[in-house]
DSSP file (Angstrom, degrees, kcal/mol; ACC not computed):
  #  RESIDUE AA STRUCTURE BP1 BP2  ACC     N-H-->O    O-->H-N    N-H-->O    O-->H-N    TCO  KAPPA ALPHA  PHI   PSI    X-CA   Y-CA   Z-CA
    1    1 A X              0   0    0      0, 0.0     2,-0.1     0, 0.0     0, 0.0   0.000 360.0 360.0 360.0 138.3   71.9  -49.7  184.8
    2    2 A X        -     0   0    0      1,-0.1     3,-0.1     2,-0.0     4,-0.0  -0.420 360.0-166.3 -69.2 138.7   71.3  -47.6  187.9
    3    3 A X  S    S+     0   0    0     -2,-0.1     2,-0.4     1,-0.1    -1,-0.1   0.625  77.5  52.5 -95.3 -16.9   71.9  -49.2  191.2
    4    4 A X  S    S-     0   0    0      3,-0.0    -1,-0.1     0, 0.0     3,-0.1  -0.944  92.1-111.2-120.4 140.0   70.0  -46.5  193.1
    5    5 A X        -     0   0    0     -2,-0.4     2,-0.1     1,-0.1    -2,-0.1  -0.389  42.5 -98.5 -67.8 146.4   66.5  -45.3  192.3
    6    6 A X        -     0   0    0      1,-0.1     2,-0.4    -2,-0.1    -1,-0.1  -0.398  36.4-118.3 -66.2 138.8   66.3  -41.7  190.9
    7    7 A X        -     0   0    0     -2,-0.1    55,-2.6    -3,-0.1     2,-0.4  -0.669  33.5-176.9 -79.9 129.5   65.4  -39.0  193.5
    8    8 A X  B     -A   61   0A   0     -2,-0.4    53,-0.2    53,-0.2     2,-0.1  -0.998  23.3-125.0-128.8 127.6   62.1  -37.3  192.7
    9    9 A X        -     0   0    0     51,-2.4    51,-0.1    -2,-0.4     3,-0.1  -0.350   4.0-141.2 -71.4 149.6   60.9  -34.4  194.9
   10   10 A X  S    S+     0   0    0      1,-0.2     2,-0.3    -2,-0.1    -1,-0.1   0.786  87.5   4.8 -78.4 -28.8   57.5  -34.5  196.5
   11   11 A X  S >  S-     0   0    0     49,-0.1     3,-1.4     1,-0.0    -1,-0.2  -0.955  81.3-103.5-149.9 165.4   57.0  -30.8  195.8
   12   12 A X  T 3  S+     0   0    0     -2,-0.3    42,-0.1     1,-0.3    -3,-0.0   0.699 115.4  54.2 -68.6 -20.8   58.9  -28.0  194.0
   13   13 A X  T 3  S+     0   0    0      2,-0.1    -1,-0.3    47,-0.0     2,-0.1   0.460  78.3 121.0 -92.6  -0.7   60.2  -26.4  197.1
   14   14 A X    <   -     0   0    0     -3,-1.4     2,-0.1     1,-0.1    -5,-0.1  -0.416  65.8-120.1 -68.2 134.4   61.8  -29.5  198.6
   15   15 A X        -     0   0    0     -2,-0.1     2,-0.5     1,-0.1    -1,-0.1  -0.442  25.0-113.4 -73.0 146.3   65.5  -29.2  199.2
   16   16 A X        -     0   0    0     -2,-0.1    -1,-0.1     1,-0.1     5,-0.1  -0.695  36.2-117.3 -80.3 126.1   67.8  -31.6  197.4
   17   17 A X    >>  -     0   0    0     -2,-0.5     4,-2.2     1,-0.1     3,-0.7  -0.276  19.8-116.3 -63.8 150.3   69.4  -34.0  199.9
   18   18 A X  H 3> S+     0   0    0      1,-0.2     4,-2.5     2,-0.2     5,-0.2   0.848 114.3  57.5 -56.2 -37.1   73.3  -33.9  200.2
   19   19 A X  H 3> S+     0   0    0      1,-0.2     4,-1.8     2,-0.2    -1,-0.2   0.869 109.2  45.6 -63.0 -35.4   73.7  -37.5  198.9
   20   20 A X  H <> S+     0   0    0     -3,-0.7     4,-2.5     2,-0.2     5,-0.2   0.888 110.2  53.6 -74.5 -40.2   71.8  -36.5  195.7
   21   21 A X  H  X S+     0   0    0     -4,-2.2     4,-2.4     1,-0.2    -2,-0.2   0.930 111.5  46.3 -57.3 -45.7   73.8  -33.3  195.3
   22   22 A X  H  X S+     0   0    0     -4,-2.5     4,-2.5     1,-0.2     5,-0.2   0.903 110.8  52.4 -63.9 -42.1   77.0  -35.4  195.6
   23   23 A X  H  X S+     0   0    0     -4,-1.8     4,-1.7     1,-0.2    -1,-0.2   0.896 111.9  45.8 -62.3 -40.8   75.7  -38.0  193.1
   24   24 A X  H  X S+     0   0    0     -4,-2.5     4,-1.5     2,-0.2    43,-0.3   0.909 111.8  51.6 -69.4 -41.9   74.9  -35.3  190.5
   25   25 A X  H  <>S+     0   0    0     -4,-2.4     5,-2.6     1,-0.2     6,-0.4   0.918 113.2  44.6 -60.6 -43.5   78.3  -33.6  191.0
   26   26 A X  H ><5S+     0   0    0     -4,-2.5     3,-1.5     1,-0.2    -1,-0.2   0.816 105.1  62.1 -72.1 -30.1   80.1  -36.9  190.5
   27   27 A X  H 3<5S+     0   0    0     -4,-1.7    -1,-0.2     1,-0.3    -2,-0.2   0.872 107.3  45.2 -61.0 -36.2   77.9  -37.8  187.5
   28   28 A X  T ><5S-     0   0    0     -4,-1.5     3,-1.0    -3,-0.2    -1,-0.3   0.218 119.9-110.3 -93.1  14.1   79.3  -34.7  185.7
   29   29 A X  T < 5 -     0   0    0     -3,-1.5    -3,-0.2     1,-0.2    -2,-0.1   0.795  64.4 -68.1  66.0  29.6   82.9  -35.4  186.7
   30   30 A X  T 3 <S+     0   0    0     -5,-2.6    10,-3.3     1,-0.2     2,-0.3   0.812 104.9 129.5  58.4  33.0   83.0  -32.4  189.1
   31   31 A X  B <   -B   39   0B   0     -3,-1.0    36,-0.2    -6,-0.4     2,-0.2  -0.870  68.5-101.6-118.1 151.5   82.8  -30.1  186.1
   32   32 A X    > > -     0   0    0      6,-2.7     5,-0.8    -2,-0.3     3,-0.6  -0.514  26.6-151.2 -68.1 133.4   80.5  -27.1  185.4
   33   33 A X  T 3 5S+     0   0    0     34,-2.6    35,-0.1    -2,-0.2    -1,-0.1   0.242  72.8  95.8 -94.8  13.4   77.8  -28.2  183.0
   34   34 A X  T 3 5S-     0   0    0     33,-0.1    -1,-0.2     4,-0.1    34,-0.1   0.668 108.8 -94.2 -77.8 -14.3   77.2  -24.8  181.3
   35   35 A X  T < 5S+     0   0    0     -3,-0.6    -2,-0.1     3,-0.1    -1,-0.0   0.164 109.3  95.3 121.6 -16.9   79.6  -25.7  178.5
   36   36 A X  T   5S-     0   0    0      2,-0.1    -3,-0.1     1,-0.1     0, 0.0   0.802  74.3-149.0 -76.0 -26.9   82.8  -24.2  179.9
   37   37 A X      < +     0   0    0     -5,-0.8     2,-0.1     1,-0.2    -4,-0.1   0.655  33.3 165.8  70.2  16.3   83.8  -27.6  181.3
   38   38 A X        -     0   0    0     -7,-0.1    -6,-2.7     1,-0.1     2,-0.2  -0.410  41.1-113.0 -69.1 138.5   85.6  -25.9  184.2
   39   39 A X  B     -B   31   0B   0     -8,-0.2     2,-0.8    -2,-0.1    -8,-0.3  -0.512  23.8-130.7 -69.3 133.0   86.6  -28.1  187.1
   40   40 A X        -     0   0    0    -10,-3.3     3,-0.1    -2,-0.2    -1,-0.1  -0.800  28.3-146.7 -88.8 110.1   84.7  -27.3  190.3
   41   41 A X    >   -     0   0    0     -2,-0.8     3,-1.9     1,-0.1     2,-0.2  -0.307  29.1 -82.9 -76.1 159.2   87.4  -27.0  193.0
   42   42 A X  T 3  S+     0   0    0      1,-0.3    -1,-0.1    -2,-0.0     3,-0.1  -0.425 118.2  13.7 -61.2 129.3   86.9  -28.0  196.6
   43   43 A X  T 3  S+     0   0    0      1,-0.3     2,-0.3    -2,-0.2    -1,-0.3   0.320  92.7 132.4  85.9  -8.3   85.3  -25.1  198.4
   44   44 A X    <   -     0   0    0     -3,-1.9    -1,-0.3     1,-0.1     2,-0.3  -0.588  66.0-107.0 -77.2 136.7   84.3  -23.3  195.2
   45   45 A X        +     0   0    0     -2,-0.3    25,-1.6    -3,-0.1     2,-0.3  -0.461  52.0 158.2 -70.1 127.8   80.7  -22.1  195.3
   46   46 A X  E     -C   69   0C   0     -2,-0.3     2,-0.3    23,-0.3    23,-0.2  -0.957  20.3-158.3-142.9 161.1   78.4  -24.1  193.0
   47   47 A X  E     -C   68   0C   0     21,-3.1    21,-2.8    -2,-0.3     2,-0.4  -0.948  24.6-109.6-138.6 156.9   74.7  -24.8  192.7
   48   48 A X  E     -C   67   0C   0     -2,-0.3     2,-0.4    19,-0.2    19,-0.2  -0.737  37.0-165.5 -85.0 136.9   72.4  -27.4  191.2
   49   49 A X  E     -C   66   0C   0     17,-2.8    17,-2.2    -2,-0.4     2,-0.5  -0.948  22.5-118.6-124.8 144.6   70.4  -26.0  188.3
   50   50 A X  E     -C   65   0C   0     -2,-0.4    15,-0.3    15,-0.2     3,-0.2  -0.710  15.7-146.8 -80.3 126.8   67.4  -27.5  186.5
   51   51 A X  S    S+     0   0    0     13,-2.7     2,-0.6    -2,-0.5    -1,-0.2   0.952  99.7  30.7 -58.3 -51.4   68.2  -28.3  182.9
   52   52 A X  S    S-     0   0    0     12,-0.4    -1,-0.3     7,-0.2     5,-0.1  -0.960 107.3-120.3-105.1 114.8   64.6  -27.4  182.0
   53   53 A X    > > -     0   0    0     -2,-0.6     5,-2.6    -3,-0.2     3,-1.0  -0.116  10.1-124.0 -57.6 148.3   63.6  -24.7  184.5
   54   54 A X  G > 5S+     0   0    0      1,-0.3     3,-1.5     3,-0.2    -1,-0.1   0.874 113.9  57.4 -58.9 -37.5   60.6  -25.4  186.8
   55   55 A X  G 3 5S+     0   0    0      1,-0.3    -1,-0.3     2,-0.1    -2,-0.1   0.735 106.6  49.7 -66.0 -22.4   59.0  -22.2  185.5
   56   56 A X  G < 5S-     0   0    0     -3,-1.0    -1,-0.3    31,-0.0    -2,-0.2   0.172 133.9 -84.0-104.0  16.7   59.3  -23.6  181.9
   57   57 A X  T < 5S+     0   0    0     -3,-1.5    -3,-0.2     1,-0.2    -2,-0.1   0.542  79.6 145.6  99.1   7.9   57.7  -26.9  182.7
   58   58 A X      < -     0   0    0     -5,-2.6     2,-0.3     1,-0.1    -1,-0.2  -0.298  45.9-116.7 -74.9 163.6   60.7  -28.9  184.0
   59   59 A X        -     0   0    0      2,-0.1     2,-1.5    -7,-0.0    -7,-0.2  -0.742  15.2-123.4-101.9 149.3   60.5  -31.5  186.8
   60   60 A X  S    S+     0   0    0     -2,-0.3   -51,-2.4   -51,-0.1     2,-0.3  -0.652  71.0 115.3 -90.8  80.1   62.1  -31.3  190.2
   61   61 A X  B >  S-A    8   0A   0     -2,-1.5     3,-1.4   -53,-0.2   -53,-0.2  -0.940  78.7-102.2-146.3 164.1   64.0  -34.6  189.9
   62   62 A X  G >  S+     0   0    0    -55,-2.6     3,-1.5    -2,-0.3   -54,-0.1   0.847 115.6  56.8 -59.2 -39.7   67.6  -35.8  189.7
   63   63 A X  G 3  S+     0   0    0      1,-0.3    -1,-0.3   -56,-0.3   -55,-0.1   0.629 103.9  55.3 -71.9 -11.3   67.6  -36.4  186.0
   64   64 A X  G <  S+     0   0    0     -3,-1.4   -13,-2.7    -5,-0.1   -12,-0.4   0.116  97.1  84.1-105.0  19.5   66.7  -32.7  185.3
   65   65 A X  E <   +C   50   0C   0     -3,-1.5     2,-0.3   -15,-0.3   -15,-0.2  -0.917  45.2 171.2-126.3 150.0   69.6  -31.3  187.3
   66   66 A X  E     -C   49   0C   0    -17,-2.2   -17,-2.8    -2,-0.3     2,-0.3  -0.981  36.5-101.2-148.4 156.7   73.2  -30.5  186.7
   67   67 A X  E     +C   48   0C   0     -2,-0.3   -34,-2.6   -43,-0.3     2,-0.3  -0.603  38.6 177.4 -83.4 138.5   76.0  -28.6  188.6
   68   68 A X  E     -C   47   0C   0    -21,-2.8   -21,-3.1    -2,-0.3     2,-0.1  -0.992  34.8-108.1-135.2 144.8   76.9  -25.0  187.7
   69   69 A X  E  >  -C   46   0C   0     -2,-0.3     4,-2.4   -23,-0.2     3,-0.5  -0.409  41.5-109.7 -63.6 150.3   79.3  -22.5  189.1
   70   70 A X  H  > S+     0   0    0    -25,-1.6     4,-1.9     1,-0.3     5,-0.1   0.882 117.2  48.2 -55.8 -45.2   77.4  -19.8  191.0
   71   71 A X  H  > S+     0   0    0    -26,-0.2     4,-1.2     1,-0.2    -1,-0.3   0.845 113.7  48.0 -67.2 -31.1   78.2  -17.0  188.4
   72   72 A X  H  > S+     0   0    0     -3,-0.5     4,-2.2     2,-0.2    -1,-0.2   0.827 107.5  56.6 -74.6 -32.4   77.2  -19.3  185.5
   73   73 A X  H  X S+     0   0    0     -4,-2.4     4,-2.5     2,-0.2    -2,-0.2   0.887 103.4  53.8 -65.9 -39.0   74.0  -20.3  187.4
   74   74 A X  H  X S+     0   0    0     -4,-1.9     4,-2.0     1,-0.2    -1,-0.2   0.917 109.8  47.6 -60.8 -43.2   73.0  -16.6  187.6
   75   75 A X  H  X S+     0   0    0     -4,-1.2     4,-1.9     2,-0.2    -2,-0.2   0.913 112.2  48.9 -64.1 -43.5   73.4  -16.2  183.8
   76   76 A X  H  X S+     0   0    0     -4,-2.2     4,-2.5     1,-0.2    -2,-0.2   0.895 109.5  52.4 -65.1 -39.8   71.4  -19.4  183.1
   77   77 A X  H  X S+     0   0    0     -4,-2.5     4,-2.2     1,-0.2    -1,-0.2   0.902 107.5  52.3 -62.6 -40.8   68.6  -18.2  185.4
   78   78 A X  H  X S+     0   0    0     -4,-2.0     4,-1.8     1,-0.2    -1,-0.2   0.906 110.6  47.9 -60.7 -42.0   68.4  -14.9  183.6
   79   79 A X  H  X S+     0   0    0     -4,-1.9     4,-2.1     2,-0.2    -2,-0.2   0.893 109.4  53.4 -65.3 -40.1   68.1  -16.8  180.3
   80   80 A X  H  X S+     0   0    0     -4,-2.5     4,-2.2     1,-0.2    -2,-0.2   0.889 108.2  50.1 -62.1 -39.9   65.4  -19.1  181.8
   81   81 A X  H  X S+     0   0    0     -4,-2.2     4,-2.5     2,-0.2    -1,-0.2   0.890 108.7  52.5 -65.9 -39.5   63.3  -16.0  182.9
   82   82 A X  H  X S+     0   0    0     -4,-1.8     4,-2.3     2,-0.2    -2,-0.2   0.893 109.5  49.2 -63.6 -39.4   63.6  -14.5  179.4
   83   83 A X  H  X S+     0   0    0     -4,-2.1     4,-2.4     2,-0.2     5,-0.2   0.922 110.9  49.7 -64.5 -44.0   62.3  -17.7  177.8
   84   84 A X  H  X S+     0   0    0     -4,-2.2     4,-2.3     1,-0.2    -2,-0.2   0.923 111.3  49.1 -60.8 -44.5   59.4  -17.8  180.3
   85   85 A X  H  X S+     0   0    0     -4,-2.5     4,-2.5     2,-0.2    -1,-0.2   0.907 110.2  51.1 -61.7 -43.5   58.5  -14.2  179.5
   86   86 A X  H  X S+     0   0    0     -4,-2.3     4,-2.1     1,-0.2    -2,-0.2   0.939 112.2  45.4 -60.7 -48.5   58.7  -14.8  175.7
   87   87 A X  H  X S+     0   0    0     -4,-2.4     4,-2.3     1,-0.2    -1,-0.2   0.868 111.7  52.8 -65.6 -35.8   56.3  -17.8  175.9
   88   88 A X  H  X S+     0   0    0     -4,-2.3     4,-2.3    -5,-0.2    -1,-0.2   0.928 110.0  47.8 -64.2 -45.0   53.9  -15.9  178.2
   89   89 A X  H  X S+     0   0    0     -4,-2.5     4,-2.2     1,-0.2    -2,-0.2   0.874 111.1  51.2 -64.4 -36.6   53.7  -13.0  175.8
   90   90 A X  H  X S+     0   0    0     -4,-2.1     4,-2.6     2,-0.2    -1,-0.2   0.903 109.3  50.6 -65.8 -41.1   53.1  -15.5  172.9
   91   91 A X  H  X S+     0   0    0     -4,-2.3     4,-1.5     2,-0.2    -2,-0.2   0.899 110.5  49.7 -63.8 -40.7   50.3  -17.2  174.8
   92   92 A X  H  <>S+     0   0    0     -4,-2.3     5,-2.4     2,-0.2     4,-0.5   0.935 112.3  47.4 -61.9 -45.9   48.7  -13.8  175.5
   93   93 A X  H ><5S+     0   0    0     -4,-2.2     3,-1.1     1,-0.2    -2,-0.2   0.898 110.5  51.5 -63.6 -41.4   48.9  -12.8  171.9
   94   94 A X  H 3<5S+     0   0    0     -4,-2.6    -1,-0.2     1,-0.3    -2,-0.2   0.799 109.4  50.7 -67.1 -27.5   47.5  -16.2  170.7
   95   95 A X  T 3<5S-     0   0    0     -4,-1.5    -1,-0.3    -3,-0.2    -2,-0.2   0.511 115.9-116.5 -86.2  -4.9   44.6  -15.7  173.1
   96   96 A X  T < 5 +     0   0    0     -3,-1.1     2,-0.6    -4,-0.5    -3,-0.2   0.699  66.0 144.4  79.2  19.5   43.9  -12.2  171.7
   97   97 A X      < -     0   0    0     -5,-2.4     2,-0.4    -6,-0.2    -1,-0.3  -0.820  37.5-151.6 -96.4 123.9   44.6  -10.5  175.1
   98   98 A X        -     0   0    0     -2,-0.6     2,-0.3    -3,-0.1    -5,-0.0  -0.783  17.8-121.4 -96.2 137.0   46.4   -7.2  174.8
   99   99 A X        -     0   0    0     -2,-0.4     2,-0.4     1,-0.1    -1,-0.0  -0.588  27.3-122.6 -75.9 134.2   48.6   -6.1  177.6
  100  100 A X        -     0   0    0     -2,-0.3     2,-0.3     1,-0.0    -1,-0.1  -0.624  21.8-136.6 -78.5 129.1   47.5   -2.8  179.1
  101  101 A X        -     0   0    0     -2,-0.4     2,-0.1     1,-0.1    -1,-0.0  -0.648  22.9-113.1 -85.2 142.4   50.1   -0.1  179.0
  102  102 A X        -     0   0    0     -2,-0.3     2,-0.2     1,-0.1    -1,-0.1  -0.418  31.9-110.2 -73.5 150.6   50.6    1.9  182.1
  103  103 A X        -     0   0    0     -2,-0.1    -1,-0.1     1,-0.1     3,-0.1  -0.546  35.5-105.8 -79.7 145.5   49.7    5.6  182.0
  104  104 A X        -     0   0    0     -2,-0.2     2,-0.1     6,-0.2    -1,-0.1  -0.341  45.5 -89.2 -68.5 154.6   52.5    8.1  182.1
  105  105 A X    >   -     0   0    0      1,-0.1     3,-2.0     2,-0.1     6,-0.4  -0.400  47.6-102.2 -66.4 135.2   53.0   10.0  185.3
  106  106 A X  T 3  S+     0   0    0      1,-0.3    -1,-0.1    -2,-0.1     3,-0.1  -0.350 108.4  29.0 -59.1 131.6   51.0   13.3  185.6
  107  107 A X  T 3  S+     0   0    0      1,-0.4     8,-0.3     6,-0.2    -1,-0.3   0.184  92.6 114.9 100.8 -16.5   53.3   16.2  184.9
  108  108 A X  S X>>S-     0   0    0     -3,-2.0     3,-0.9     1,-0.1     4,-0.7  -0.489  79.0-114.2 -82.0 160.4   55.7   14.4  182.6
  109  109 A X  G >45S+     0   0    0      1,-0.2     3,-0.8     2,-0.2    -1,-0.1   0.859 114.7  59.7 -61.7 -36.0   56.0   15.4  179.0
  110  110 A X  G 345S+     0   0    0      1,-0.2    -1,-0.2     2,-0.1    -6,-0.2   0.763  98.5  59.0 -65.8 -24.7   54.5   12.0  177.9
  111  111 A X  G <45S-     0   0    0     -3,-0.9    -1,-0.2    -6,-0.4    -2,-0.2   0.764 100.2-132.4 -77.4 -23.8   51.3   12.6  179.8
  112  112 A X  T <<5S+     0   0    0     -3,-0.8    12,-2.3    -4,-0.7     2,-0.3   0.511  71.7 107.3  84.7   2.8   50.5   15.8  177.9
  113  113 A X  E   < -D  123   0D   0     -5,-0.7     2,-0.4    10,-0.2    -1,-0.3  -0.879  53.3-156.6-116.7 147.6   49.7   17.6  181.2
  114  114 A X  E     -D  122   0D   0      8,-3.3     8,-2.9    -2,-0.3     2,-0.6  -0.944  12.5-138.4-120.4 144.8   51.7   20.3  183.0
  115  115 A X  E     -D  121   0D   0     -2,-0.4     2,-0.3    -8,-0.3     6,-0.2  -0.906  23.7-178.4-106.7 124.4   51.5   21.0  186.7
  116  116 A X  E  >  -D  120   0D   0      4,-3.3     4,-0.9    -2,-0.6    -2,-0.0  -0.814  32.4-128.7-116.7 160.4   51.5   24.6  187.8
  117  117 A X  T  4 S+     0   0    0     -2,-0.3    -1,-0.1     2,-0.1     4,-0.1   0.879 105.9  37.4 -74.0 -37.5   51.4   26.2  191.2
  118  118 A X  T  4 S+     0   0    0      1,-0.1    -1,-0.1     2,-0.1    -3,-0.0   0.900 130.0  24.3 -84.3 -41.4   48.5   28.5  190.5
  119  119 A X  T  4 S-     0   0    0      1,-0.3     2,-0.3     3,-0.0    -2,-0.1   0.463  91.3-141.9-107.6  -1.8   46.2   26.5  188.3
  120  120 A X  E  <  +D  116   0D   0     -4,-0.9    -4,-3.3     2,-0.0     2,-0.5  -0.590  67.6   4.9  78.7-136.6   47.1   22.9  189.1
  121  121 A X  E    S+D  115   0D   0     -2,-0.3     2,-0.3    -6,-0.2    -6,-0.2  -0.738  74.0 169.4 -89.2 126.1   47.2   20.4  186.2
  122  122 A X  E     -D  114   0D   0     -8,-2.9    -8,-3.3    -2,-0.5     2,-0.1  -0.939  39.2 -95.4-133.1 154.7   46.6   22.0  182.8
  123  123 A X  E      D  113   0D   0     -2,-0.3   -10,-0.2   -10,-0.2   -11,-0.1  -0.406 360.0 360.0 -65.6 144.1   47.0   20.7  179.2
  124  124 A X              0   0    0    -12,-2.3    -1,-0.1   -15,-0.1   -11,-0.1   0.459 360.0 360.0 -71.4 360.0   50.3   21.5  177.5
């Protein structure tokens, strides 16, 4: 049973207090929680990561955080963004909304137009 109440942020931008950072680090035995199980040495850069990212519906609270080494945190964040993008595209497709493709730059082969000095833009 917990002797201390769980820390819950008032808003998503609130910084995690040092006492909570230490509590989370010690909860995981001072090890990286990405799966490598590497010991986080004193002075080694590490960050708190949301297990379920805020962008993917996670909560900004102590129970949704774990310590990761900085280089592992970058990789996890990249994966979280890919998940968010996938779900966003699925939601667009389910709503019947087609994403508008950008037009190619005038003068490129894909545009079908050529730019000349004398006549300006002409069809290829």
